[in-house]
Gaussian input, Z-matrix of N, CA and C with variables (Angstrom, degrees):
# hf/3-21g

backbone

0 1
 N
 C     1     B1
 C     2     B2     1     A1
 N     3     B3     2     A2     1     D1
 C     4     B4     3     A3     2     D2
 C     5     B5     4     A4     3     D3
 N     6     B6     5     A5     4     D4
 C     7     B7     6     A6     5     D5
 C     8     B8     7     A7     6     D6
 N     9     B9     8     A8     7     D7
 C    10    B10     9     A9     8     D8
 C    11    B11    10    A10     9     D9
 N    12    B12    11    A11    10    D10
 C    13    B13    12    A12    11    D11
 C    14    B14    13    A13    12    D12
 N    15    B15    14    A14    13    D13
 C    16    B16    15    A15    14    D14
 C    17    B17    16    A16    15    D15
 N    18    B18    17    A17    16    D16
 C    19    B19    18    A18    17    D17
 C    20    B20    19    A19    18    D18
 N    21    B21    20    A20    19    D19
 C    22    B22    21    A21    20    D20
 C    23    B23    22    A22    21    D21
 N    24    B24    23    A23    22    D22
 C    25    B25    24    A24    23    D23
 C    26    B26    25    A25    24    D24
 N    27    B27    26    A26    25    D25
 C    28    B28    27    A27    26    D26
 C    29    B29    28    A28    27    D27
 N    30    B30    29    A29    28    D28
 C    31    B31    30    A30    29    D29
 C    32    B32    31    A31    30    D30
 N    33    B33    32    A32    31    D31
 C    34    B34    33    A33    32    D32
 C    35    B35    34    A34    33    D33
 N    36    B36    35    A35    34    D34
 C    37    B37    36    A36    35    D35
 C    38    B38    37    A37    36    D36
 N    39    B39    38    A38    37    D37
 C    40    B40    39    A39    38    D38
 C    41    B41    40    A40    39    D39
 N    42    B42    41    A41    40    D40
 C    43    B43    42    A42    41    D41
 C    44    B44    43    A43    42    D42
 N    45    B45    44    A44    43    D43
 C    46    B46    45    A45    44    D44
 C    47    B47    46    A46    45    D45
 N    48    B48    47    A47    46    D46
 C    49    B49    48    A48    47    D47
 C    50    B50    49    A49    48    D48
 N    51    B51    50    A50    49    D49
 C    52    B52    51    A51    50    D50
 C    53    B53    52    A52    51    D51
 N    54    B54    53    A53    52    D52
 C    55    B55    54    A54    53    D53
 C    56    B56    55    A55    54    D54
 N    57    B57    56    A56    55    D55
 C    58    B58    57    A57    56    D56
 C    59    B59    58    A58    57    D57
 N    60    B60    59    A59    58    D58
 C    61    B61    60    A60    59    D59
 C    62    B62    61    A61    60    D60
 N    63    B63    62    A62    61    D61
 C    64    B64    63    A63    62    D62
 C    65    B65    64    A64    63    D63
 N    66    B66    65    A65    64    D64
 C    67    B67    66    A66    65    D65
 C    68    B68    67    A67    66    D66
 N    69    B69    68    A68    67    D67
 C    70    B70    69    A69    68    D68
 C    71    B71    70    A70    69    D69
 N    72    B72    71    A71    70    D70
 C    73    B73    72    A72    71    D71
 C    74    B74    73    A73    72    D72
 N    75    B75    74    A74    73    D73
 C    76    B76    75    A75    74    D74
 C    77    B77    76    A76    75    D75
 N    78    B78    77    A77    76    D76
 C    79    B79    78    A78    77    D77
 C    80    B80    79    A79    78    D78
 N    81    B81    80    A80    79    D79
 C    82    B82    81    A81    80    D80
 C    83    B83    82    A82    81    D81
 N    84    B84    83    A83    82    D82
 C    85    B85    84    A84    83    D83
 C    86    B86    85    A85    84    D84
 N    87    B87    86    A86    85    D85
 C    88    B88    87    A87    86    D86
 C    89    B89    88    A88    87    D87
 N    90    B90    89    A89    88    D88
 C    91    B91    90    A90    89    D89
 C    92    B92    91    A91    90    D90
 N    93    B93    92    A92    91    D91
 C    94    B94    93    A93    92    D92
 C    95    B95    94    A94    93    D93
 N    96    B96    95    A95    94    D94
 C    97    B97    96    A96    95    D95
 C    98    B98    97    A97    96    D96
 N    99    B99    98    A98    97    D97
 C   100   B100    99    A99    98    D98
 C   101   B101   100   A100    99    D99
 N   102   B102   101   A101   100   D100
 C   103   B103   102   A102   101   D101
 C   104   B104   103   A103   102   D102
 N   105   B105   104   A104   103   D103
 C   106   B106   105   A105   104   D104
 C   107   B107   106   A106   105   D105
 N   108   B108   107   A107   106   D106
 C   109   B109   108   A108   107   D107
 C   110   B110   109   A109   108   D108
 N   111   B111   110   A110   109   D109
 C   112   B112   111   A111   110   D110
 C   113   B113   112   A112   111   D111
 N   114   B114   113   A113   112   D112
 C   115   B115   114   A114   113   D113
 C   116   B116   115   A115   114   D114
 N   117   B117   116   A116   115   D115
 C   118   B118   117   A117   116   D116
 C   119   B119   118   A118   117   D117
 N   120   B120   119   A119   118   D118
 C   121   B121   120   A120   119   D119
 C   122   B122   121   A121   120   D120
 N   123   B123   122   A122   121   D121
 C   124   B124   123   A123   122   D122
 C   125   B125   124   A124   123   D123
 N   126   B126   125   A125   124   D124
 C   127   B127   126   A126   125   D125
 C   128   B128   127   A127   126   D126
 N   129   B129   128   A128   127   D127
 C   130   B130   129   A129   128   D128
 C   131   B131   130   A130   129   D129
 N   132   B132   131   A131   130   D130
 C   133   B133   132   A132   131   D131
 C   134   B134   133   A133   132   D132
 N   135   B135   134   A134   133   D133
 C   136   B136   135   A135   134   D134
 C   137   B137   136   A136   135   D135
 N   138   B138   137   A137   136   D136
 C   139   B139   138   A138   137   D137
 C   140   B140   139   A139   138   D138
 N   141   B141   140   A140   139   D139
 C   142   B142   141   A141   140   D140
 C   143   B143   142   A142   141   D141
 N   144   B144   143   A143   142   D142
 C   145   B145   144   A144   143   D143
 C   146   B146   145   A145   144   D144
 N   147   B147   146   A146   145   D145
 C   148   B148   147   A147   146   D146
 C   149   B149   148   A148   147   D147
 N   150   B150   149   A149   148   D148
 C   151   B151   150   A150   149   D149
 C   152   B152   151   A151   150   D150
 N   153   B153   152   A152   151   D151
 C   154   B154   153   A153   152   D152
 C   155   B155   154   A154   153   D153
 N   156   B156   155   A155   154   D154
 C   157   B157   156   A156   155   D155
 C   158   B158   157   A157   156   D156
 N   159   B159   158   A158   157   D157
 C   160   B160   159   A159   158   D158
 C   161   B161   160   A160   159   D159
 N   162   B162   161   A161   160   D160
 C   163   B163   162   A162   161   D161
 C   164   B164   163   A163   162   D162
 N   165   B165   164   A164   163   D163
 C   166   B166   165   A165   164   D164
 C   167   B167   166   A166   165   D165
 N   168   B168   167   A167   166   D166
 C   169   B169   168   A168   167   D167
 C   170   B170   169   A169   168   D168
 N   171   B171   170   A170   169   D169
 C   172   B172   171   A171   170   D170
 C   173   B173   172   A172   171   D171
 N   174   B174   173   A173   172   D172
 C   175   B175   174   A174   173   D173
 C   176   B176   175   A175   174   D174
 N   177   B177   176   A176   175   D175
 C   178   B178   177   A177   176   D176
 C   179   B179   178   A178   177   D177
 N   180   B180   179   A179   178   D178
 C   181   B181   180   A180   179   D179
 C   182   B182   181   A181   180   D180
 N   183   B183   182   A182   181   D181
 C   184   B184   183   A183   182   D182
 C   185   B185   184   A184   183   D183
 N   186   B186   185   A185   184   D184
 C   187   B187   186   A186   185   D185
 C   188   B188   187   A187   186   D186
 N   189   B189   188   A188   187   D187
 C   190   B190   189   A189   188   D188
 C   191   B191   190   A190   189   D189
 N   192   B192   191   A191   190   D190
 C   193   B193   192   A192   191   D191
 C   194   B194   193   A193   192   D192
 N   195   B195   194   A194   193   D193
 C   196   B196   195   A195   194   D194
 C   197   B197   196   A196   195   D195
 N   198   B198   197   A197   196   D196
 C   199   B199   198   A198   197   D197
 C   200   B200   199   A199   198   D198
 N   201   B201   200   A200   199   D199
 C   202   B202   201   A201   200   D200
 C   203   B203   202   A202   201   D201
 N   204   B204   203   A203   202   D202
 C   205   B205   204   A204   203   D203
 C   206   B206   205   A205   204   D204
 N   207   B207   206   A206   205   D205
 C   208   B208   207   A207   206   D206
 C   209   B209   208   A208   207   D207
 N   210   B210   209   A209   208   D208
 C   211   B211   210   A210   209   D209
 C   212   B212   211   A211   210   D210
 N   213   B213   212   A212   211   D211
 C   214   B214   213   A213   212   D212
 C   215   B215   214   A214   213   D213
 N   216   B216   215   A215   214   D214
 C   217   B217   216   A216   215   D215
 C   218   B218   217   A217   216   D216
 N   219   B219   218   A218   217   D217
 C   220   B220   219   A219   218   D218
 C   221   B221   220   A220   219   D219
 N   222   B222   221   A221   220   D220
 C   223   B223   222   A222   221   D221
 C   224   B224   223   A223   222   D222
 N   225   B225   224   A224   223   D223
 C   226   B226   225   A225   224   D224
 C   227   B227   226   A226   225   D225
 N   228   B228   227   A227   226   D226
 C   229   B229   228   A228   227   D227
 C   230   B230   229   A229   228   D228
 N   231   B231   230   A230   229   D229
 C   232   B232   231   A231   230   D230
 C   233   B233   232   A232   231   D231
 N   234   B234   233   A233   232   D232
 C   235   B235   234   A234   233   D233
 C   236   B236   235   A235   234   D234
 N   237   B237   236   A236   235   D235
 C   238   B238   237   A237   236   D236
 C   239   B239   238   A238   237   D237
 N   240   B240   239   A239   238   D238
 C   241   B241   240   A240   239   D239
 C   242   B242   241   A241   240   D240
 N   243   B243   242   A242   241   D241
 C   244   B244   243   A243   242   D242
 C   245   B245   244   A244   243   D243
 N   246   B246   245   A245   244   D244
 C   247   B247   246   A246   245   D245
 C   248   B248   247   A247   246   D246
 N   249   B249   248   A248   247   D247
 C   250   B250   249   A249   248   D248
 C   251   B251   250   A250   249   D249
 N   252   B252   251   A251   250   D250
 C   253   B253   252   A252   251   D251
 C   254   B254   253   A253   252   D252
 N   255   B255   254   A254   253   D253
 C   256   B256   255   A255   254   D254
 C   257   B257   256   A256   255   D255
 N   258   B258   257   A257   256   D256
 C   259   B259   258   A258   257   D257
 C   260   B260   259   A259   258   D258
 N   261   B261   260   A260   259   D259
 C   262   B262   261   A261   260   D260
 C   263   B263   262   A262   261   D261
 N   264   B264   263   A263   262   D262
 C   265   B265   264   A264   263   D263
 C   266   B266   265   A265   264   D264
 N   267   B267   266   A266   265   D265
 C   268   B268   267   A267   266   D266
 C   269   B269   268   A268   267   D267
 N   270   B270   269   A269   268   D268
 C   271   B271   270   A270   269   D269
 C   272   B272   271   A271   270   D270
 N   273   B273   272   A272   271   D271
 C   274   B274   273   A273   272   D272
 C   275   B275   274   A274   273   D273
 N   276   B276   275   A275   274   D274
 C   277   B277   276   A276   275   D275
 C   278   B278   277   A277   276   D276
 N   279   B279   278   A278   277   D277
 C   280   B280   279   A279   278   D278
 C   281   B281   280   A280   279   D279
 N   282   B282   281   A281   280   D280
 C   283   B283   282   A282   281   D281
 C   284   B284   283   A283   282   D282

   B1=1.4432
   B2=1.5318
   B3=1.2979
   B4=1.4505
   B5=1.5178
   B6=1.3221
   B7=1.4509
   B8=1.5177
   B9=1.3138
   B10=1.4545
   B11=1.5209
   B12=1.3238
   B13=1.4487
   B14=1.5143
   B15=1.3164
   B16=1.4614
   B17=1.5245
   B18=1.3104
   B19=1.4636
   B20=1.5250
   B21=1.3206
   B22=1.4522
   B23=1.5219
   B24=1.3050
   B25=1.4629
   B26=1.5230
   B27=1.3269
   B28=1.4620
   B29=1.5235
   B30=1.3062
   B31=1.4548
   B32=1.5221
   B33=1.3340
   B34=1.4621
   B35=1.5209
   B36=1.3110
   B37=1.4633
   B38=1.5247
   B39=1.3181
   B40=1.4669
   B41=1.5273
   B42=1.3293
   B43=1.4689
   B44=1.5212
   B45=1.3227
   B46=1.4673
   B47=1.5198
   B48=1.3030
   B49=1.4652
   B50=1.5310
   B51=1.3424
   B52=1.4647
   B53=1.5286
   B54=1.3102
   B55=1.4713
   B56=1.5243
   B57=1.3334
   B58=1.4616
   B59=1.5257
   B60=1.3194
   B61=1.4559
   B62=1.5303
   B63=1.3383
   B64=1.4717
   B65=1.5302
   B66=1.3186
   B67=1.4665
   B68=1.5232
   B69=1.3098
   B70=1.4670
   B71=1.5233
   B72=1.3178
   B73=1.4602
   B74=1.5321
   B75=1.3170
   B76=1.4677
   B77=1.5278
   B78=1.3197
   B79=1.4687
   B80=1.5292
   B81=1.3165
   B82=1.4695
   B83=1.5330
   B84=1.3184
   B85=1.4636
   B86=1.5160
   B87=1.3048
   B88=1.4625
   B89=1.5283
   B90=1.3296
   B91=1.4610
   B92=1.5313
   B93=1.3167
   B94=1.4710
   B95=1.5227
   B96=1.3298
   B97=1.4648
   B98=1.5300
   B99=1.3436
   B100=1.4682
   B101=1.5249
   B102=1.3161
   B103=1.4675
   B104=1.5231
   B105=1.3267
   B106=1.4750
   B107=1.5147
   B108=1.3345
   B109=1.4635
   B110=1.5286
   B111=1.3262
   B112=1.4664
   B113=1.5257
   B114=1.3183
   B115=1.4685
   B116=1.5164
   B117=1.3335
   B118=1.4668
   B119=1.5276
   B120=1.3286
   B121=1.4621
   B122=1.5248
   B123=1.3220
   B124=1.4578
   B125=1.5300
   B126=1.3278
   B127=1.4631
   B128=1.5300
   B129=1.3254
   B130=1.4686
   B131=1.5233
   B132=1.3322
   B133=1.4681
   B134=1.5273
   B135=1.3195
   B136=1.4624
   B137=1.5250
   B138=1.3306
   B139=1.4678
   B140=1.5171
   B141=1.3289
   B142=1.4686
   B143=1.5195
   B144=1.3285
   B145=1.4687
   B146=1.5252
   B147=1.3363
   B148=1.4597
   B149=1.5234
   B150=1.3361
   B151=1.4719
   B152=1.5293
   B153=1.3325
   B154=1.4629
   B155=1.5272
   B156=1.3223
   B157=1.4639
   B158=1.5266
   B159=1.3280
   B160=1.4621
   B161=1.5301
   B162=1.3419
   B163=1.4709
   B164=1.5222
   B165=1.3215
   B166=1.4605
   B167=1.5168
   B168=1.3300
   B169=1.4621
   B170=1.5232
   B171=1.3318
   B172=1.4634
   B173=1.5247
   B174=1.3379
   B175=1.4658
   B176=1.5298
   B177=1.3229
   B178=1.4632
   B179=1.5336
   B180=1.3323
   B181=1.4695
   B182=1.5219
   B183=1.3450
   B184=1.4647
   B185=1.5189
   B186=1.3243
   B187=1.4646
   B188=1.5214
   B189=1.3365
   B190=1.4569
   B191=1.5192
   B192=1.3272
   B193=1.4617
   B194=1.5204
   B195=1.3415
   B196=1.4658
   B197=1.5244
   B198=1.3156
   B199=1.4608
   B200=1.5209
   B201=1.3393
   B202=1.4648
   B203=1.5215
   B204=1.3268
   B205=1.4556
   B206=1.5203
   B207=1.3183
   B208=1.4680
   B209=1.5221
   B210=1.3132
   B211=1.4539
   B212=1.5230
   B213=1.3018
   B214=1.4599
   B215=1.5225
   B216=1.3307
   B217=1.4669
   B218=1.5255
   B219=1.3345
   B220=1.4647
   B221=1.5336
   B222=1.3026
   B223=1.4624
   B224=1.5238
   B225=1.3195
   B226=1.4603
   B227=1.5323
   B228=1.3216
   B229=1.4656
   B230=1.5268
   B231=1.3232
   B232=1.4646
   B233=1.5219
   B234=1.3440
   B235=1.4604
   B236=1.5255
   B237=1.3190
   B238=1.4686
   B239=1.5288
   B240=1.3299
   B241=1.4728
   B242=1.5282
   B243=1.3273
   B244=1.4655
   B245=1.5205
   B246=1.3271
   B247=1.4627
   B248=1.5209
   B249=1.3238
   B250=1.4645
   B251=1.5302
   B252=1.3381
   B253=1.4594
   B254=1.5113
   B255=1.3190
   B256=1.4655
   B257=1.5161
   B258=1.3184
   B259=1.4566
   B260=1.5234
   B261=1.3234
   B262=1.4597
   B263=1.5233
   B264=1.3129
   B265=1.4611
   B266=1.5306
   B267=1.3290
   B268=1.4722
   B269=1.5272
   B270=1.3257
   B271=1.4751
   B272=1.5238
   B273=1.3018
   B274=1.4521
   B275=1.5285
   B276=1.3085
   B277=1.4649
   B278=1.5212
   B279=1.3180
   B280=1.4549
   B281=1.5210
   B282=1.3442
   B283=1.4575
   B284=1.5029
   A1=108.56
   A2=117.44
   A3=123.02
   A4=109.81
   A5=115.95
   A6=120.69
   A7=109.05
   A8=115.52
   A9=120.43
   A10=107.47
   A11=116.38
   A12=122.48
   A13=107.92
   A14=115.99
   A15=120.50
   A16=109.66
   A17=117.09
   A18=119.61
   A19=111.38
   A20=115.11
   A21=122.93
   A22=107.22
   A23=116.66
   A24=120.24
   A25=109.72
   A26=115.75
   A27=120.53
   A28=107.69
   A29=115.34
   A30=120.48
   A31=108.15
   A32=115.54
   A33=121.02
   A34=108.06
   A35=114.99
   A36=117.01
   A37=110.10
   A38=117.21
   A39=121.26
   A40=113.64
   A41=118.13
   A42=120.35
   A43=111.03
   A44=116.81
   A45=120.51
   A46=109.76
   A47=117.21
   A48=120.52
   A49=110.73
   A50=117.24
   A51=120.78
   A52=110.88
   A53=116.47
   A54=119.97
   A55=110.63
   A56=116.33
   A57=121.28
   A58=109.99
   A59=116.98
   A60=121.03
   A61=110.70
   A62=117.00
   A63=120.09
   A64=111.23
   A65=116.27
   A66=119.33
   A67=111.57
   A68=115.72
   A69=119.98
   A70=110.56
   A71=116.52
   A72=119.77
   A73=111.19
   A74=117.12
   A75=120.75
   A76=111.71
   A77=116.60
   A78=121.11
   A79=112.55
   A80=116.90
   A81=121.85
   A82=110.33
   A83=114.22
   A84=122.67
   A85=108.26
   A86=115.89
   A87=119.45
   A88=109.05
   A89=117.08
   A90=118.45
   A91=111.50
   A92=116.73
   A93=121.30
   A94=110.84
   A95=117.43
   A96=121.48
   A97=110.10
   A98=116.46
   A99=119.57
   A100=111.58
   A101=117.42
   A102=120.43
   A103=111.59
   A104=116.59
   A105=119.14
   A106=110.76
   A107=116.63
   A108=120.99
   A109=110.50
   A110=116.56
   A111=120.79
   A112=111.14
   A113=116.41
   A114=120.11
   A115=110.52
   A116=117.51
   A117=120.33
   A118=111.37
   A119=116.98
   A120=120.49
   A121=111.29
   A122=117.13
   A123=121.16
   A124=110.87
   A125=116.30
   A126=120.03
   A127=110.24
   A128=117.49
   A129=120.43
   A130=111.15
   A131=117.03
   A132=121.23
   A133=111.07
   A134=116.85
   A135=120.19
   A136=111.92
   A137=117.83
   A138=120.05
   A139=110.33
   A140=117.09
   A141=120.34
   A142=110.70
   A143=116.58
   A144=120.76
   A145=110.48
   A146=116.80
   A147=120.56
   A148=111.17
   A149=117.11
   A150=119.97
   A151=110.15
   A152=117.51
   A153=121.88
   A154=110.09
   A155=116.75
   A156=121.24
   A157=110.86
   A158=116.06
   A159=120.31
   A160=111.53
   A161=117.05
   A162=120.31
   A163=110.23
   A164=117.24
   A165=120.96
   A166=112.06
   A167=115.73
   A168=120.00
   A169=110.24
   A170=116.93
   A171=120.54
   A172=111.10
   A173=117.07
   A174=120.20
   A175=110.35
   A176=116.88
   A177=120.88
   A178=110.14
   A179=117.10
   A180=120.90
   A181=111.15
   A182=116.72
   A183=120.47
   A184=110.73
   A185=116.96
   A186=120.84
   A187=110.19
   A188=117.74
   A189=119.82
   A190=112.00
   A191=116.83
   A192=120.78
   A193=112.40
   A194=117.41
   A195=119.88
   A196=114.28
   A197=117.13
   A198=120.66
   A199=113.06
   A200=117.69
   A201=120.59
   A202=110.01
   A203=115.67
   A204=120.84
   A205=110.37
   A206=116.30
   A207=123.03
   A208=105.74
   A209=116.48
   A210=119.86
   A211=109.57
   A212=115.30
   A213=121.17
   A214=109.88
   A215=115.97
   A216=119.98
   A217=111.33
   A218=117.26
   A219=120.76
   A220=110.68
   A221=116.28
   A222=119.96
   A223=110.53
   A224=117.46
   A225=121.80
   A226=111.14
   A227=116.53
   A228=120.25
   A229=110.60
   A230=117.46
   A231=121.46
   A232=110.73
   A233=116.62
   A234=120.12
   A235=111.56
   A236=117.29
   A237=120.79
   A238=110.15
   A239=117.44
   A240=120.04
   A241=110.50
   A242=116.70
   A243=119.67
   A244=110.66
   A245=116.29
   A246=120.99
   A247=111.17
   A248=116.49
   A249=121.27
   A250=111.52
   A251=117.22
   A252=120.39
   A253=114.42
   A254=118.00
   A255=120.92
   A256=110.21
   A257=115.76
   A258=122.21
   A259=107.30
   A260=116.36
   A261=121.87
   A262=111.64
   A263=115.02
   A264=121.29
   A265=108.27
   A266=117.04
   A267=118.55
   A268=110.53
   A269=116.79
   A270=119.00
   A271=111.12
   A272=116.05
   A273=122.50
   A274=109.49
   A275=115.77
   A276=120.23
   A277=108.95
   A278=115.22
   A279=121.42
   A280=109.10
   A281=115.32
   A282=120.11
   A283=109.81
   D1=128.42
   D2=-179.66
   D3=-94.36
   D4=130.87
   D5=176.23
   D6=-87.44
   D7=130.39
   D8=178.37
   D9=-93.39
   D10=123.95
   D11=178.15
   D12=-101.69
   D13=126.30
   D14=-178.60
   D15=-117.40
   D16=141.20
   D17=178.21
   D18=-69.38
   D19=147.87
   D20=176.68
   D21=-132.79
   D22=133.28
   D23=178.96
   D24=-96.89
   D25=136.22
   D26=173.35
   D27=-127.38
   D28=153.15
   D29=178.46
   D30=-106.33
   D31=124.61
   D32=175.87
   D33=-128.26
   D34=151.04
   D35=-178.21
   D36=-74.27
   D37=159.84
   D38=-175.25
   D39=-58.45
   D40=-34.35
   D41=179.87
   D42=-64.69
   D43=-44.89
   D44=178.66
   D45=-65.43
   D46=-39.65
   D47=178.87
   D48=-61.26
   D49=-42.57
   D50=178.74
   D51=-66.36
   D52=-40.31
   D53=177.85
   D54=-62.95
   D55=-41.95
   D56=178.27
   D57=-61.75
   D58=-42.40
   D59=179.76
   D60=-62.57
   D61=-42.94
   D62=178.77
   D63=-63.21
   D64=-42.79
   D65=177.88
   D66=-63.79
   D67=-42.79
   D68=-179.96
   D69=-60.18
   D70=-44.28
   D71=178.82
   D72=-64.29
   D73=-41.84
   D74=-179.99
   D75=-65.05
   D76=-31.70
   D77=-177.99
   D78=-94.19
   D79=-1.07
   D80=-176.63
   D81=56.76
   D82=44.29
   D83=177.33
   D84=-129.80
   D85=170.85
   D86=174.76
   D87=-91.37
   D88=154.78
   D89=173.60
   D90=-56.66
   D91=-36.39
   D92=177.47
   D93=-57.67
   D94=-46.01
   D95=179.62
   D96=-61.35
   D97=-45.07
   D98=-179.77
   D99=-61.72
   D100=-42.17
   D101=179.90
   D102=-65.22
   D103=-41.80
   D104=177.18
   D105=-62.79
   D106=-43.13
   D107=179.45
   D108=-62.91
   D109=-43.87
   D110=179.53
   D111=-61.55
   D112=-43.79
   D113=179.52
   D114=-65.33
   D115=-43.74
   D116=178.82
   D117=-60.00
   D118=-45.12
   D119=179.56
   D120=-64.44
   D121=-41.37
   D122=178.98
   D123=-61.61
   D124=-48.31
   D125=-178.21
   D126=-62.38
   D127=-43.80
   D128=178.91
   D129=-60.95
   D130=-46.32
   D131=-179.86
   D132=-62.27
   D133=-43.70
   D134=-178.01
   D135=-70.92
   D136=-32.69
   D137=174.53
   D138=-64.02
   D139=-42.09
   D140=177.84
   D141=-64.88
   D142=-41.47
   D143=178.79
   D144=-62.11
   D145=-42.56
   D146=179.75
   D147=-67.36
   D148=-38.93
   D149=177.11
   D150=-62.57
   D151=-41.62
   D152=177.67
   D153=-62.08
   D154=-42.47
   D155=179.13
   D156=-63.46
   D157=-43.19
   D158=178.94
   D159=-64.43
   D160=-37.92
   D161=176.72
   D162=-63.05
   D163=-39.33
   D164=177.31
   D165=-63.99
   D166=-43.47
   D167=177.47
   D168=-62.25
   D169=-43.26
   D170=179.71
   D171=-64.94
   D172=-40.38
   D173=178.14
   D174=-62.49
   D175=-42.10
   D176=178.83
   D177=-63.78
   D178=-44.44
   D179=178.16
   D180=-61.84
   D181=-41.54
   D182=177.49
   D183=-62.26
   D184=-43.89
   D185=178.91
   D186=-61.79
   D187=-44.97
   D188=179.59
   D189=-62.88
   D190=-34.47
   D191=-178.50
   D192=-77.29
   D193=-35.88
   D194=-172.73
   D195=-112.40
   D196=-26.63
   D197=-175.51
   D198=78.45
   D199=0.10
   D200=-179.25
   D201=-70.76
   D202=137.01
   D203=-178.35
   D204=-163.56
   D205=170.91
   D206=165.35
   D207=-123.10
   D208=150.60
   D209=-179.94
   D210=-79.95
   D211=164.77
   D212=176.14
   D213=-58.80
   D214=-42.47
   D215=-178.98
   D216=-63.14
   D217=-40.82
   D218=178.68
   D219=-64.72
   D220=-45.80
   D221=179.75
   D222=-64.93
   D223=-41.87
   D224=-179.29
   D225=-63.98
   D226=-41.74
   D227=178.88
   D228=-64.89
   D229=-40.80
   D230=178.12
   D231=-63.38
   D232=-45.67
   D233=179.14
   D234=-63.56
   D235=-35.66
   D236=178.11
   D237=-64.70
   D238=-39.90
   D239=177.66
   D240=-64.91
   D241=-41.93
   D242=177.67
   D243=-62.38
   D244=-42.61
   D245=179.69
   D246=-63.06
   D247=-32.26
   D248=179.54
   D249=-78.11
   D250=-2.48
   D251=177.20
   D252=95.68
   D253=2.22
   D254=177.87
   D255=-74.61
   D256=151.51
   D257=175.38
   D258=-94.60
   D259=71.75
   D260=-172.41
   D261=-91.01
   D262=139.45
   D263=174.97
   D264=-76.40
   D265=146.38
   D266=177.42
   D267=-65.06
   D268=154.53
   D269=179.07
   D270=-65.09
   D271=152.40
   D272=179.47
   D273=-80.31
   D274=135.04
   D275=177.56
   D276=-70.27
   D277=147.78
   D278=178.71
   D279=-146.64
   D280=169.13
   D281=179.33
   D282=-88.19

């Protein structure tokens, strides 16, 4: 399957354009390459952020539906054991 790449125009102010040009020259890259890289990194970061947000929403919905949880003290004690190098199992959820 061939991916079709289409040009997209964006408007940036002259100061940002000059900064991009300086960075491109310093990195021995084109401004086009830097912009593509920046967009790719942004999209990847924001997808991860959105996935994390969705996991939080799902965890909250699960808690509301079941009431299952661990207390702060239980979680803190488990994390302390892990930090101490123990191979500790996570605490069991309860109502």
